[in-house]
C-alpha positions as CSV (number, residue, x, y, z in Angstrom):
1,M,-6.1,-48.9,-33.1
2,M,-5.4,-52.2,-31.3
3,I,-2.2,-53.3,-30.2
4,S,-0.8,-56.4,-30.8
5,K,0.2,-59.0,-28.2
6,D,2.5,-60.5,-30.2
7,F,5.6,-58.5,-30.6
8,S,8.4,-58.8,-28.0
9,R,8.6,-56.5,-25.6
10,R,12.1,-56.7,-24.8
11,A,12.9,-55.9,-28.6
12,F,10.4,-53.2,-29.4
13,G,9.2,-51.8,-26.2
14,A,5.4,-51.4,-25.1
15,M,3.3,-50.8,-27.8
16,L,2.6,-47.2,-26.7
17,L,1.5,-45.8,-30.5
18,G,-0.1,-49.4,-31.7
19,S,-0.5,-50.6,-35.4
20,T,-1.0,-48.3,-38.2
21,A,-3.6,-51.2,-39.0
22,A,23.2,-58.6,-54.0
23,A,20.4,-57.6,-55.9
24,C,16.7,-59.0,-56.4
25,A,15.6,-61.6,-58.6
26,P,12.5,-60.9,-60.7
27,Q,9.2,-62.5,-58.9
28,I,5.6,-62.5,-60.3
29,A,2.2,-63.6,-58.1
30,D,1.5,-67.1,-60.2
31,E,-2.3,-65.6,-60.3
32,A,-3.9,-62.9,-59.1
33,P,-4.6,-62.2,-55.3
34,E,-8.2,-62.9,-54.1
35,L,-9.7,-59.3,-53.0
36,P,-11.8,-59.6,-50.0
37,T,-14.7,-56.9,-49.5
38,R,-13.6,-53.6,-48.4
39,E,-14.5,-54.1,-44.9
40,E,-11.8,-57.2,-44.6
41,W,-8.9,-54.8,-45.5
42,V,-6.7,-54.5,-42.6
43,E,-5.8,-50.6,-42.0
44,G,-2.7,-49.4,-43.8
45,Y,-3.0,-52.4,-46.5
46,D,-6.4,-51.2,-48.6
47,P,-6.1,-50.5,-52.3
48,I,-4.4,-47.6,-53.2
49,F,-3.8,-45.4,-56.2
50,D,0.2,-44.5,-57.1
51,S,1.5,-42.8,-59.8
52,G,-1.6,-44.0,-62.6
53,Y,-1.7,-47.6,-61.1
54,N,-4.4,-48.7,-59.3
55,L,-2.6,-51.3,-56.3
56,P,-4.7,-53.7,-54.9
57,G,-4.7,-54.5,-51.2
58,I,-2.7,-56.9,-49.2
59,P,-5.3,-59.6,-48.3
60,S,-5.6,-60.4,-44.3
61,R,-3.9,-63.8,-44.8
62,Y,-0.8,-62.3,-45.4
63,L,-1.0,-60.0,-42.7
64,Q,-1.2,-62.6,-39.6
65,G,0.2,-62.0,-35.8
66,V,3.5,-59.7,-36.3
67,N,3.3,-59.5,-40.1
68,R,2.2,-55.9,-40.3
69,R,3.2,-52.3,-40.1
70,M,3.6,-51.1,-36.5
71,T,4.7,-48.6,-34.4
72,G,6.2,-48.0,-30.9
73,I,9.1,-47.8,-28.7
74,Y,12.5,-48.6,-30.3
75,Q,14.8,-51.0,-28.1
76,G,17.5,-51.5,-31.1
77,E,20.7,-50.7,-31.1
78,A,20.6,-48.3,-34.6
79,P,21.2,-44.8,-33.7
80,P,18.2,-42.2,-34.3
81,N,17.1,-41.0,-37.6
82,S,18.4,-44.6,-39.6
83,I,17.1,-47.7,-40.6
84,D,17.7,-50.6,-39.1
85,V,17.1,-54.2,-40.7
86,D,17.0,-57.7,-39.0
87,P,17.2,-60.1,-41.6
88,Y,16.6,-62.9,-39.0
89,A,13.6,-61.8,-37.4
90,K,12.3,-60.4,-41.1
91,F,11.5,-56.9,-39.8
92,L,13.1,-53.2,-40.9
93,Y,13.0,-50.7,-38.4
94,H,12.6,-46.9,-39.1
95,V,14.0,-45.3,-36.2
96,K,12.8,-41.7,-35.3
97,G,14.6,-39.1,-33.0
98,D,12.0,-39.4,-30.6
99,G,12.6,-42.8,-29.5
100,T,10.1,-44.4,-31.8
101,A,10.3,-46.6,-34.6
102,T,8.0,-48.2,-37.6
103,R,8.5,-51.8,-38.0
104,Y,7.6,-53.3,-41.2
105,P,8.0,-57.2,-41.9
106,V,10.2,-58.1,-45.0
107,G,11.2,-60.7,-46.8
108,V,15.3,-61.2,-47.4
109,G,17.9,-63.0,-49.2
110,R,18.3,-66.8,-49.1
111,A,21.2,-68.1,-46.6
112,G,24.4,-66.6,-48.0
113,T,23.0,-63.9,-50.0
114,S,22.3,-61.1,-47.7
115,I,24.3,-58.2,-47.2
116,R,25.5,-57.3,-43.4
117,G,26.6,-54.7,-41.4
118,R,26.5,-50.9,-41.9
119,A,25.6,-49.1,-45.1
120,T,24.0,-45.8,-46.5
121,M,20.8,-45.4,-48.3
122,Q,22.0,-42.7,-50.5
123,F,18.8,-42.0,-52.8
124,K,15.4,-43.4,-53.5
125,R,13.2,-43.7,-56.2
126,K,9.8,-44.3,-57.4
127,W,8.8,-47.2,-59.8
128,P,12.1,-47.9,-60.0
129,G,13.6,-50.2,-63.4
130,W,15.5,-52.9,-62.9
131,T,18.6,-54.7,-64.5
132,P,20.5,-57.8,-63.2
133,T,23.9,-57.4,-61.9
134,Q,27.1,-58.9,-63.8
135,N,27.5,-61.6,-61.0
136,M,23.9,-62.3,-61.2
137,L,24.4,-63.2,-64.8
138,R,27.5,-65.3,-64.1
139,T,26.4,-66.9,-61.5
140,Q,22.9,-67.9,-62.9
141,P,22.4,-67.5,-66.7
142,E,19.5,-69.6,-66.7
143,V,17.9,-67.5,-64.4
144,Y,18.5,-63.8,-65.6
145,G,20.2,-64.1,-69.0
146,D,16.5,-63.3,-70.4
147,F,16.6,-60.1,-68.3
148,R,20.0,-58.6,-69.3
149,A,18.5,-55.4,-70.8
150,G,16.8,-54.9,-67.9
151,I,12.8,-54.2,-66.9
152,P,11.5,-50.6,-67.0
153,G,9.8,-49.3,-64.0
154,G,6.2,-50.3,-63.9
155,L,3.9,-52.8,-62.7
156,R,6.5,-55.6,-64.2
157,S,9.6,-54.4,-62.0
158,P,10.9,-56.3,-59.4
159,L,11.4,-53.5,-57.6
160,G,7.6,-52.5,-56.9
161,A,6.3,-49.4,-56.3
162,R,9.4,-47.7,-54.4
163,A,13.3,-48.3,-54.1
164,L,15.5,-47.2,-51.7
165,Y,19.4,-48.0,-52.7
166,L,22.2,-48.7,-50.4
167,F,25.6,-47.9,-50.5
168,R,28.8,-48.3,-48.7
169,N,32.1,-46.4,-48.8
170,G,30.5,-44.6,-51.6
171,R,30.0,-47.4,-53.8
172,D,26.8,-48.9,-54.7
173,T,26.5,-52.5,-52.7
174,Y,23.6,-53.8,-55.6
175,Y,21.1,-54.1,-52.9
176,R,18.1,-52.5,-52.5
177,I,15.1,-51.8,-49.9
178,H,12.1,-52.2,-52.3
179,G,8.6,-53.3,-53.1
180,T,7.1,-56.5,-54.5
181,N,4.0,-58.4,-55.5
182,D,5.4,-61.7,-54.3
183,L,3.1,-61.3,-51.3
184,P,4.5,-65.1,-49.8
185,S,7.8,-64.0,-49.5
186,I,7.3,-61.3,-46.9
187,G,8.0,-62.7,-43.4
188,N,10.6,-65.3,-45.0
189,S,13.9,-65.9,-46.8
190,G,13.7,-66.2,-50.6
191,S,15.2,-63.3,-52.6
192,A,18.4,-62.9,-54.3
193,G,19.4,-61.0,-51.4
194,C,17.6,-57.9,-51.3
195,I,15.1,-56.2,-48.6
196,R,11.2,-56.6,-49.8
197,L,8.5,-54.8,-48.6
198,F,4.8,-54.8,-49.3
199,N,3.9,-52.0,-51.7
200,Q,1.7,-50.4,-49.6
201,D,4.5,-50.7,-46.8
202,I,7.6,-49.2,-49.1
203,I,5.4,-46.5,-50.2
204,H,4.4,-45.6,-46.3
205,L,8.1,-46.3,-45.9
206,Y,9.3,-43.7,-48.4
207,N,7.4,-41.2,-47.6
208,Q,9.1,-40.7,-43.9
209,V,12.9,-41.0,-44.8
210,T,15.5,-38.5,-46.5
211,A,18.6,-39.5,-48.1
212,P,21.1,-39.8,-47.3
213,M,20.5,-42.1,-44.3
214,P,22.4,-44.6,-42.3
215,V,21.5,-48.4,-42.3
216,L,22.0,-51.2,-40.0
217,I,21.7,-54.9,-41.3
218,R,22.0,-57.0,-38.1
219,S,24.3,-60.0,-37.7
220,P,22.9,-63.0,-36.4
221,A,24.4,-61.8,-32.5
222,E,22.6,-58.4,-33.0
223,S,19.6,-60.2,-33.9
224,L,19.6,-62.9,-31.0
225,R,20.6,-60.0,-28.9
226,V,17.8,-57.8,-29.2
227,D,15.1,-59.9,-30.7
228,P,15.5,-63.4,-29.8
229,E,12.1,-64.2,-29.3
230,N,11.3,-63.4,-33.4
231,Y,15.1,-64.9,-34.0
232,G,14.5,-67.6,-37.5
233,R,11.2,-66.3,-37.9
234,G,9.9,-67.6,-41.5
235,I,11.2,-70.5,-43.9
236,E,13.2,-70.5,-46.7
237,L,12.0,-70.4,-50.1
238,P,13.2,-72.4,-53.2
239,P,14.4,-70.1,-55.7
240,T,11.4,-69.1,-58.7
241,I,12.3,-68.9,-62.4
242,I,10.0,-66.3,-64.2
243,P,9.6,-67.1,-68.1
244,A,10.9,-63.7,-70.0
245,E,7.7,-63.9,-71.9
246,D,5.9,-63.3,-68.5
247,L,7.8,-60.1,-68.2
248,L,9.1,-58.9,-71.3
249,G,6.5,-60.7,-74.3
250,P,3.8,-58.3,-76.1
251,D,1.1,-59.3,-74.0
252,A,3.4,-58.3,-70.7
253,E,4.3,-54.8,-72.5
254,A,0.6,-54.5,-73.6
255,L,-0.9,-54.4,-69.9
256,D,1.9,-52.3,-68.7
257,R,2.6,-48.7,-69.2
258,P,5.4,-46.1,-67.9
259,P,4.3,-44.3,-64.4
260,V,3.1,-40.6,-64.2
261,F,4.6,-38.7,-61.8
262,D,3.3,-35.3,-60.8
263,E,6.3,-34.2,-58.5
264,L,9.7,-35.3,-57.9
265,S,10.4,-36.3,-54.1
266,P,13.2,-35.1,-52.1
267,G,15.9,-37.5,-52.5
268,M,14.4,-39.0,-55.9
269,I,16.2,-39.2,-58.9
């Protein structure tokens, strides 16, 4: 496996292990991504079969530079066996007990919409459904009003293949770490506040973590202190309004089906 030269030495350490190659707004791709030949898939981002679904691979144009999963020495400030999210550098770290971490690229909320500080990943779900919060319905009824009844888990769900649920002081924050098929959002700001990963990455992360688990969401000062090289990475994307017919209409329902679970994973409900 190749070692990326694009990582910050201070923020992530020498890359000894190398490359493994508020709430959430509905997002769908405008069109199906172009599928490269199998030889062009980046390791860890090839097509996968999961819970009865064939998930497409991630085209390499979305995985350039640091925008892919890597594992190395952790030099952040979160404790072992925790999750560390840097909304300003657009990374999530799964911090392990041996001093290493797996780093995933993420998409985060627009300015002023993201959670900050400490939380707990209380539980996790495969192929979760999604329902807008009351705050979302109140502040942006034109975006979320048609979805007030929610969207069931499956290919139409904005939470993608997996979701980790963040709590604080025993109460749901309504923020999630979840998958997405909105590929351009990874490495940028654009959601209503949640933390998104490529579906291949959220499945990988889901299989590595157990609930409950501490979560740290870095402040600007923490991000600058730990990873100044990548601070401010990405751009802020405009909100996307998805017509309800595209997710709830008869054609959308006909193309979707409930996920098939063969067994329950630890921490899953």
